[in-house]
N, C-alpha and C positions, 0 to 999 in steps of 0.2 A: 504494500500500500504506500502510496506517495505520502510522505509526511510533510505537513505544511505548517507555517507559522503565520498567523494573521494579526496584524497590528492595526488599530483604529486610531487615527490621528484626527482630532477635532479642531475646527476653526470656527469660533462663534462669530455670528454676524449680528449686525444691528437689526432692529425690527424692519420688516419689509416695507412698512409704512409708518411714518412718524408725523406728529403734528408739526406744522410749519406756521409761518407768520400768517398764511392765508387760511389756515384751518380754523374752524369755529372754536372759540374759547370754551373750555369745559368748567363747570362748577366743581368744587373739590370732591364731592361724592362721586360724580360721573368720571372725573379724572382717575380717582382711585380704582373704579371699576374697569376703566380702560387699561390701566397699568397692570391689572391682574389677569387680563384676558387676551391681550394682543398676542400675536403669534410671531415667533422668530424662526427663520430658516437658517440653520447653521451648517456651513460647509464641513465636510469630513473626507478623509482619504483612507481607504483600506489597503494595506500592503500585505499581500500573500506571498510567502517565500517557501519554496520547496528546494529539493536537491539541485534542480537544473535551472529554474526560472524564478523570476520575481514579477509579480503582477500588481500593478498599482491601479486602483479603481476609485474614481471620484464619486462621492455620494453625499448625503446630507442627513441631518437630524432636525427634529422639530422641538421647539421649546415654547412655553406659554408664560406670559407675564414677565415683569421686570426681574424676578428672581430666577428665571429660566428653568422652570419646572419641566422635566421631560414630558413630551406629549406624543402619544401613540399616533401613528399616521392615519389609521382608520378613524380614530376619534376626531382628528382634525377634519377629515373629509366629511364626517357627519356635521361638525360645526359649520363648515363652509357650504352645506347644502348639496353635497355631491355623494349621495348614497351609492351611486354606481361605482365610483372609485373606491369607496370603502369596501364594497363587496369584492371587487377585483383584488384588492390588497389582501383581504382575509383569505380568499381562495388561494392566492399565490403563496401566502405564508404557510397554509396547510400543506400545499404541495412541497414546499421547501423542507418543512419539518419531516414530512413523510419520506423524502429522499434521504435525508440525513439519518434518520432512525433506521430505515430499512437497509441502507448501505452499511451502517455499523453492525446491524444484526447479521447481515450476510458475511461481513468481514470476520466477525467473531466466530461464526460457523466454520469458515475456512480455516481459521487459526486453530480451532479445536480439532478439526480433521487432520491438520498437519501434526498436531501434538500427539494424536492417538494412532497415527499411521506408523506401524512398525514393520520390521523386515524379519520374516521368519525363514528366509532362505539359508541353508547351511553355508558356513564359511567356505567350504571347498567346492561348492556347486558352481558349474560353468555360468549360471545365470546370476551369480551373486553380484558381479560387477554392475550389470544392467539394472538389477532390481534394487540393490541397496546402496551402491556407490554413486551411480549416475542419477539416482533419484527419479526414475520414471514414474513411480507410484505417487510421487509428491506433486506432479504437474497439475492435476485437477484441483486438489485442495489449495495449492498456491494461487492458481488462477481465480478461484472463488474468493480467496482472501484479497487479492489485488483488485478484482472487480468490485467487491463491496466497498473497498476504500475509495476507489474512483467515483462510485455512485454517491457516497457520502460527501466527497469533495465537490462534486457537481451540484449537489443540493445546497451546500454551504455558499457556493458562488452564484446561485441563481438570483437574478435581479427580481426583487419584490416591489420595486417602486413603479407605480403606474404612470408617474410623470417624471420628466427630467427636471433637473434643478431649476432652470429658468422658468419652466411652467409652474413649478411649485411655488417659486417666489411670486409669480404673478397671481396665483390663487390666494396666497397669503396676503398679498397687497389688497386684493379685492375684499377679503374677509375683514382685514383691519380697517379699511375705509368704511365698510358697512357698519362695523362696530362703532366707529367714531361718529358716524351720522346718527345711528340709533341712540347713542348717549347724548347727542346734541339736541334731540327732539324734546318737546315740552313734557313728554311722559317719562323722560329719563330720570334716574334717581338723583335726588339733590338733597342737600342738607336742610333740615328744618329751620325756618326763620320766623317762628312764632314770637311776636313781641307784643306786649300789652303795657300801655302807659296811661296815667291819669294826670290831668292838669286842672287845677282849680282856676276859676275865673270869676270876676266881679263885674256886674252890669249895673245900670242906673236903678233898676227895679229889683235888684237882688244879686244872687250869685249861683254858682253851681260847680259841678265837676265834669270836665270833658274827658271822656274815655276814648282812646284810640288804640288801634292794634293792627298788626299784619300777620297773616296766616298763610 
């Protein structure tokens, strides 16, 4: 089985969309909601090294909010109103996991077969060299072991992203802009500004108390 080493190198990006001088100002409560919900697309590079080759793959990861909480890709697609992409991602993830698990199971089976394959040919037999030295009986178990390893490796390298990085940034940009607009609407959450005040007054024919407030 080909042995490989995978390294994941992350490069965090700024939010796909941020408030600018032309963006509507948000009240504190709405700004806090935006800061906890906007989506960041972070660049990443996966480096896979085996005995003969080194494979560098550009990818990305998703984060939510100013504290960059990891966000599952299918969860983001649901937030962005793209259930079709969420379904595609989940199906591909299931396929990927199935290939990895199945490949490892096959490789283990081949390894067990290799370990339990013995040679019962007498040392002085003319066929001892072919059967025990040249390893003819080990070819099939070794092939099963290698095939399972390759299957698991293929599953691990299977692309499960339905969108390329530029398309994902565009979708995140649309989501963040929609989030900003929804928080800028009159129905958006805002801090309570209930105030109540009383002011005494005096008139020619008497006086009173003027009560005023904002709600």
